[in-house]
C-alpha positions as CSV (number, residue, x, y, z in Angstrom):
1,M,-16.9,31.3,8.6
2,A,-14.3,32.8,6.2
3,A,-13.7,31.4,2.8
4,S,-10.4,29.5,2.1
5,P,-7.7,31.6,0.4
6,G,-8.0,31.2,-3.4
7,W,-4.4,31.0,-4.5
8,K,-2.9,27.5,-3.9
9,V,0.8,26.7,-4.0
10,Y,2.1,23.2,-5.0
11,D,5.7,22.0,-4.9
12,A,7.4,20.4,-7.9
13,Q,6.2,17.0,-6.8
14,G,2.6,18.1,-6.8
15,N,2.2,18.3,-3.1
16,Y,-0.1,21.0,-1.8
17,Q,1.9,23.3,0.4
18,A,0.1,26.6,1.0
19,A,-2.9,28.8,0.3
20,T,-2.7,32.6,0.2
21,K,-5.2,35.4,-0.2
22,Q,-2.9,37.5,-2.4
23,I,-1.2,36.3,-5.6
24,E,2.0,38.2,-4.6
25,A,2.3,36.1,-1.5
26,A,2.0,32.9,-3.5
27,A,4.7,34.3,-5.9
28,S,7.0,34.9,-3.0
29,L,6.9,31.1,-2.2
30,M,8.0,30.1,-5.7
31,G,11.6,31.0,-4.7
32,F,11.4,28.6,-1.8
33,Y,9.8,25.7,-3.8
34,G,11.8,26.3,-7.0
35,D,11.4,25.0,-10.5
36,G,8.3,23.0,-11.2
37,A,6.3,24.6,-8.3
38,T,2.9,25.9,-9.4
39,I,0.4,28.5,-8.4
40,R,-3.2,27.6,-8.9
41,Y,-6.5,29.2,-8.4
42,A,-8.3,26.4,-6.7
43,H,-6.9,22.9,-6.5
44,A,-7.4,21.4,-9.9
45,A,-4.4,21.0,-12.3
46,R,-6.4,22.8,-14.9
47,C,-6.3,25.9,-12.6
48,I,-2.5,26.4,-12.9
49,V,-1.7,30.0,-13.6
50,W,2.1,29.9,-13.0
51,T,4.8,27.2,-13.2
52,E,8.1,28.3,-11.8
53,G,10.9,27.6,-14.3
54,A,8.6,27.5,-17.3
55,E,7.9,31.2,-17.5
56,E,9.9,34.0,-19.1
57,V,11.1,35.2,-15.7
58,S,11.2,33.7,-12.2
59,A,8.6,34.8,-9.7
60,M,11.3,36.3,-7.5
61,E,12.2,38.7,-10.3
62,S,8.8,40.3,-10.4
63,Y,5.7,39.7,-8.3
64,D,3.9,42.1,-10.6
65,I,4.5,39.9,-13.6
66,V,3.2,36.9,-11.7
67,A,0.1,38.8,-10.8
68,E,-0.5,40.1,-14.3
69,T,0.1,36.6,-15.8
70,A,-2.2,34.9,-13.2
71,Y,-5.0,37.4,-13.7
72,E,-4.7,37.2,-17.5
73,R,-4.8,33.4,-17.4
74,R,-7.9,33.5,-15.2
75,G,-9.6,35.7,-17.7
76,Y,-9.6,39.0,-15.8
């Protein structure tokens, strides 16, 4: 059985919306869910690596920046 995708997308209300295998795919959903939406690695709030509207740029401006930020915050 395959493992669940690691990147989790939550909307601004904290509702779990999606899981993706690639951080760039999760970043693409930020434009849809808007400010307050988060990307996490796993489900816990302590695993938040991106909060749309609280970062220097929006996820839609640069998926690469989202990926770099997420990996840095995970300790890669």
